[in-house]
C-alpha positions as CSV (number, residue, x, y, z in Angstrom):
1,M,22.6,21.5,-91.4
2,E,20.0,22.8,-89.0
3,E,20.2,26.6,-88.4
4,E,21.0,27.8,-84.9
5,P,17.8,29.2,-83.3
6,Q,19.5,32.3,-82.0
7,L,20.9,33.1,-85.4
8,A,17.4,32.7,-87.0
9,A,15.8,34.9,-84.3
10,Y,18.6,37.6,-84.6
11,R,18.5,37.5,-88.4
12,D,14.7,38.0,-88.5
13,L,14.8,40.9,-86.1
14,L,17.7,42.5,-88.0
15,A,16.0,42.0,-91.4
16,H,12.8,43.7,-90.0
17,Y,14.8,46.6,-88.6
18,V,16.8,47.1,-91.9
19,A,13.6,47.1,-93.9
20,Q,11.8,49.6,-91.7
21,S,12.6,53.3,-91.3
22,S,11.2,53.5,-87.8
23,E,12.9,52.7,-84.5
24,P,13.1,48.9,-83.6
25,N,10.6,47.4,-81.2
26,M,12.6,47.7,-77.9
27,E,10.5,45.0,-76.2
28,E,11.5,42.5,-78.9
29,C,15.1,43.6,-78.6
30,E,15.1,43.2,-74.9
31,Q,13.5,39.7,-75.1
32,L,16.0,38.6,-77.7
33,S,18.9,40.0,-75.6
34,E,17.7,38.1,-72.5
35,Y,17.4,34.9,-74.6
36,L,20.9,35.3,-76.0
37,H,22.3,36.0,-72.5
38,E,20.5,32.9,-71.0
39,H,22.1,30.8,-73.8
40,G,25.6,32.0,-73.0
41,V,26.1,34.3,-76.0
42,S,29.1,36.5,-75.2
43,P,29.8,40.0,-76.7
44,D,32.2,38.7,-79.3
45,D,29.8,35.9,-80.2
46,L,27.1,38.5,-80.6
47,V,29.2,40.5,-83.1
48,E,29.9,37.3,-85.1
49,L,26.2,36.5,-85.0
50,H,25.4,39.9,-86.4
51,L,27.9,39.3,-89.3
52,D,26.3,36.0,-90.1
53,A,22.8,37.4,-90.1
54,L,23.9,40.4,-92.2
55,K,25.4,38.0,-94.9
56,Q,22.0,36.2,-95.1
57,I,19.8,39.3,-95.5
58,V,22.0,41.4,-97.7
59,I,22.8,39.9,-101.1
60,N,26.0,41.9,-101.8
61,P,27.0,43.5,-98.5
62,D,29.6,46.3,-98.8
63,R,33.2,44.9,-98.6
64,V,34.2,47.8,-96.3
65,I,31.4,47.0,-93.9
66,L,32.2,43.3,-93.8
67,R,35.9,44.1,-93.2
68,S,35.0,46.5,-90.4
69,I,32.8,44.0,-88.7
70,D,35.5,41.3,-89.1
71,F,38.0,43.7,-87.5
72,L,35.4,44.4,-84.7
73,I,35.2,40.6,-84.0
74,K,39.0,40.4,-83.6
75,M,38.9,43.4,-81.2
76,M,36.0,41.9,-79.2
77,S,37.8,38.6,-78.6
78,G,39.6,40.1,-75.5
79,Y,36.3,41.6,-74.3
80,G,34.6,38.2,-74.8
81,R,37.2,36.4,-72.7
82,D,36.8,39.0,-69.9
83,Y,33.1,38.6,-70.2
84,R,33.2,34.8,-69.8
85,E,35.5,35.2,-66.8
86,H,33.1,37.7,-65.3
87,Q,30.2,35.4,-65.8
88,A,32.0,32.6,-64.2
89,L,32.8,34.8,-61.2
90,K,29.1,35.8,-61.0
91,N,28.0,32.2,-61.0
92,R,30.5,31.4,-58.3
93,Q,29.3,34.4,-56.3
94,K,25.7,33.3,-56.6
95,L,26.6,29.8,-55.4
96,L,28.6,31.4,-52.5
97,D,25.7,33.7,-51.6
98,T,23.3,30.7,-51.6
99,E,25.7,28.8,-49.3
100,I,26.0,31.8,-47.0
101,D,22.2,32.2,-46.9
102,V,21.9,28.6,-45.8
103,A,24.6,29.0,-43.2
104,A,23.0,32.2,-41.9
105,E,19.7,30.3,-41.4
106,V,21.5,27.5,-39.6
107,Q,23.3,30.0,-37.4
108,K,20.0,31.8,-36.6
109,A,18.4,28.5,-35.6
110,L,21.4,27.6,-33.4
111,L,21.9,30.9,-31.7
112,E,18.4,32.4,-31.7
113,G,18.0,33.6,-28.2
114,K,14.8,32.9,-26.3
115,V,13.3,34.9,-23.5
116,P,12.0,32.6,-20.8
117,S,8.9,33.3,-18.8
118,C,9.8,34.8,-15.5
119,S,7.5,35.6,-12.5
120,F,9.9,38.0,-10.8
121,A,11.1,40.0,-13.9
122,D,9.9,41.4,-17.2
123,I,12.6,40.6,-19.8
124,G,12.9,41.8,-23.4
125,A,15.7,41.2,-25.9
126,V,16.4,42.2,-29.5
127,S,19.4,41.2,-31.7
128,V,19.9,42.3,-35.2
129,P,22.9,41.3,-37.4
130,A,24.6,44.0,-39.4
131,K,25.1,41.5,-42.2
132,K,23.7,38.0,-43.0
133,M,25.6,36.4,-40.1
134,S,26.0,37.7,-36.6
135,G,29.0,38.0,-34.2
136,D,26.7,38.7,-31.3
137,Y,25.2,36.2,-28.9
138,Y,22.9,36.3,-25.9
139,R,21.6,33.6,-23.6
140,I,18.8,33.9,-21.0
141,V,18.1,31.0,-18.7
142,N,15.6,30.8,-15.8
143,D,15.9,27.4,-14.0
144,G,13.4,28.4,-11.3
145,K,16.1,29.1,-8.8
146,R,18.1,31.8,-10.5
147,L,18.2,33.9,-13.7
148,A,21.4,33.7,-15.8
149,V,21.9,36.2,-18.5
150,T,24.8,36.2,-21.0
151,I,25.7,38.7,-23.7
152,A,28.8,38.4,-25.9
153,D,30.4,39.9,-29.0
154,I,33.1,38.5,-31.3
155,V,35.8,41.0,-32.2
156,G,35.4,40.4,-36.0
157,K,32.7,39.9,-38.5
158,G,31.4,37.5,-41.2
159,I,31.6,33.8,-41.3
160,P,34.7,33.3,-39.0
161,A,33.0,35.3,-36.3
162,A,29.7,33.4,-36.7
163,M,31.4,30.1,-36.5
164,C,33.3,31.2,-33.4
165,M,30.1,32.3,-31.8
166,S,28.5,28.9,-32.5
167,M,31.4,27.3,-30.7
168,I,30.8,29.6,-27.7
169,K,27.2,28.7,-27.6
170,Y,27.9,25.0,-27.3
171,A,30.7,25.6,-24.8
172,M,28.2,27.6,-22.7
173,D,25.6,24.7,-22.9
174,S,28.2,22.1,-21.8
175,L,29.8,23.9,-18.9
176,P,28.9,22.1,-15.6
177,E,29.3,25.4,-13.7
178,N,26.3,26.8,-15.6
179,K,23.8,25.4,-13.0
180,S,25.3,26.9,-9.9
181,G,28.7,28.5,-10.8
182,A,29.5,32.1,-10.0
183,P,29.9,34.5,-13.0
184,S,33.7,34.8,-12.4
185,A,34.1,31.0,-12.5
186,I,32.0,30.7,-15.7
187,L,34.2,33.3,-17.5
188,S,37.4,31.7,-16.3
189,S,36.3,28.3,-17.7
190,L,35.1,29.8,-21.0
191,N,38.4,31.7,-21.3
192,R,40.4,28.5,-21.3
193,V,38.1,27.0,-24.0
194,V,38.4,30.1,-26.2
195,E,42.2,30.3,-25.7
196,R,42.6,26.7,-26.8
197,N,40.2,26.7,-29.8
198,V,39.9,30.1,-31.3
199,D,42.4,31.7,-33.7
200,P,44.7,34.2,-31.9
201,S,43.5,37.0,-34.2
202,M,40.0,36.7,-32.7
203,F,38.8,37.3,-29.2
204,I,35.5,37.5,-27.5
205,T,34.0,40.0,-25.0
206,M,31.3,38.7,-22.7
207,F,29.2,39.9,-19.8
208,Y,27.8,37.1,-17.6
209,S,25.3,37.8,-14.8
210,V,23.1,35.9,-12.3
211,Y,20.1,37.2,-10.4
212,D,18.8,35.3,-7.3
213,P,15.1,36.0,-6.8
214,E,15.3,34.9,-3.1
215,T,18.1,37.2,-2.0
216,H,17.4,39.8,-4.8
217,I,21.2,39.9,-5.5
218,F,22.4,40.6,-9.0
219,S,26.0,39.5,-9.6
220,N,28.1,39.9,-12.7
221,S,31.5,39.6,-14.2
222,S,32.8,41.0,-17.5
223,A,35.5,39.9,-20.0
224,G,36.2,43.2,-21.7
225,H,32.5,43.7,-22.6
226,E,30.6,47.0,-23.1
227,P,29.2,48.0,-19.7
228,G,25.5,48.0,-19.3
229,F,23.2,50.3,-17.3
230,Y,21.6,49.9,-13.9
231,Y,18.5,52.0,-13.1
232,S,17.8,52.6,-9.5
233,A,14.1,53.3,-9.0
234,R,14.6,54.7,-5.5
235,E,17.2,57.2,-6.7
236,N,15.7,57.6,-10.2
237,R,19.1,57.5,-11.8
238,F,21.2,55.4,-14.2
239,V,24.7,54.2,-13.4
240,D,27.1,52.1,-15.5
241,L,27.4,48.4,-14.5
242,E,30.9,47.6,-13.4
243,A,32.6,45.7,-16.2
244,R,36.3,45.2,-16.2
245,G,38.4,42.3,-17.2
246,L,40.4,40.9,-20.1
247,S,38.5,39.6,-23.2
248,L,38.2,35.9,-23.6
249,G,41.1,34.1,-25.4
250,L,43.9,36.6,-24.7
251,T,45.7,34.6,-22.0
252,P,44.8,31.3,-20.3
253,E,45.6,32.6,-16.9
254,S,42.9,35.4,-16.9
255,K,41.0,35.9,-13.6
256,Y,37.7,37.7,-13.5
257,R,36.4,40.0,-10.7
258,E,32.8,39.7,-9.6
259,W,30.4,42.5,-8.6
260,A,27.1,42.3,-6.7
261,R,24.2,44.6,-6.0
262,K,20.9,44.5,-4.3
263,I,17.9,44.8,-6.6
264,W,14.8,46.6,-5.4
265,P,11.3,46.7,-6.9
266,G,11.2,49.0,-9.9
267,D,14.9,48.7,-10.6
268,M,16.0,47.8,-14.2
269,I,19.1,46.3,-15.8
270,F,20.1,47.0,-19.4
271,L,22.8,45.0,-21.2
272,L,24.1,45.7,-24.7
273,T,26.9,45.1,-27.3
274,D,29.0,47.9,-28.8
275,G,26.7,47.9,-31.8
276,V,24.5,50.0,-29.5
277,T,27.0,52.4,-28.2
278,E,28.8,52.9,-31.5
279,I,25.8,54.2,-33.3
280,R,26.9,57.3,-35.4
281,K,25.0,60.5,-35.6
282,D,26.3,63.3,-37.8
283,H,29.6,61.3,-38.3
284,D,30.3,61.1,-34.5
285,F,29.5,58.3,-32.1
286,I,26.6,59.0,-29.8
287,E,27.3,59.4,-26.1
288,R,26.0,56.9,-23.4
289,K,23.8,59.7,-21.9
290,Q,22.0,59.9,-25.2
291,I,21.2,56.2,-25.0
292,V,19.9,56.7,-21.4
293,E,17.7,59.5,-22.6
294,I,16.1,57.2,-25.2
295,I,15.6,54.5,-22.6
296,R,14.0,56.9,-20.2
297,K,11.4,57.8,-22.7
298,S,10.3,54.2,-23.1
299,M,10.8,52.9,-19.5
300,H,7.0,52.7,-19.0
301,L,6.7,50.1,-21.8
302,P,6.8,46.3,-21.3
303,A,10.4,45.1,-21.7
304,S,9.7,43.5,-25.1
305,R,8.4,46.8,-26.6
306,L,11.0,48.8,-24.7
307,V,14.0,47.1,-26.4
308,R,12.4,47.5,-29.9
309,H,11.6,51.1,-29.3
310,V,15.2,51.8,-28.3
311,M,16.4,49.9,-31.4
312,Y,14.2,51.8,-33.8
313,E,15.2,55.2,-32.3
314,L,18.9,54.4,-32.6
315,K,18.4,53.0,-36.1
316,K,16.8,56.2,-37.2
317,M,19.9,58.1,-36.1
318,Q,22.0,56.0,-38.5
319,K,19.8,56.3,-41.5
320,C,17.9,53.1,-40.8
321,S,20.8,50.8,-40.9
322,F,23.3,49.2,-38.6
323,T,27.1,49.0,-39.3
324,D,27.7,46.6,-36.5
325,D,25.7,43.8,-34.9
326,F,23.1,45.2,-32.5
327,T,22.0,43.4,-29.3
328,F,20.0,45.0,-26.4
329,I,18.5,43.3,-23.4
330,A,16.2,44.9,-20.8
331,M,15.2,43.4,-17.4
332,K,12.5,45.1,-15.3
333,F,12.2,43.9,-11.7
């Protein structure tokens, strides 16, 4: 009968070690260990392999040693079973991780926001998921007549939130009101879609806004979303953008109020998700005025650099990581 290759390799290494008084070659041990692992040799199999190899290299092995190893084999049987179950779980986890990576790439391609060219505004946007898949979404559309900007956040994380946000993206694209509808009408239509199609345990916050370059009016409605900032160049001050209203999906009868303001040259609008305002510093959430201070220091930058500068500064406060999805949009008029 042909000898098992792993037994031969183990026997030769064991014989070499027994014959020598020096320490074994650790590189050879590690290589053999990797080889045995790749061939599915479990801990209890390894002990039995050791016993078989010992019987081949020692003519008359001590009976006590053989009995003790035989006892160890019996004791290791439970460990071996747990080991095999653990390996099976690891293999399933690897498969799941691979599938999640693929899903994350698909989601990124579906939801990746694009910043359109715009003659009347300088726009920058950055969105960073806390994990592989994001529950944030933003959409910026310039159809030549008006600029529509949406920012949304799923209350929840992981794959369910990502799938829900993908549904919102396609609902947004298919709404006929998108071309000329008011922000309040858009949110009312989306609310009915979410209420019918999303699990009751999940809901969505959204800020929808429209800027008319002819009238210079910026109008917006909010469905429970984190308020953004408006910077008045004439007054050199920041104020919160009005943002009240029920989150999408809570009740089909929700109505949304609309606000409007005149935009002057030099004014700026900043939109964000709660991943920005819930940054922690020294175990406490930062205050909105701290975010304003960071924005002020980078207001001279182009919008695309401004948003990234703000992101890096906030990320540093939280030891270079985000615990929630982070989305930040800047519009300079």
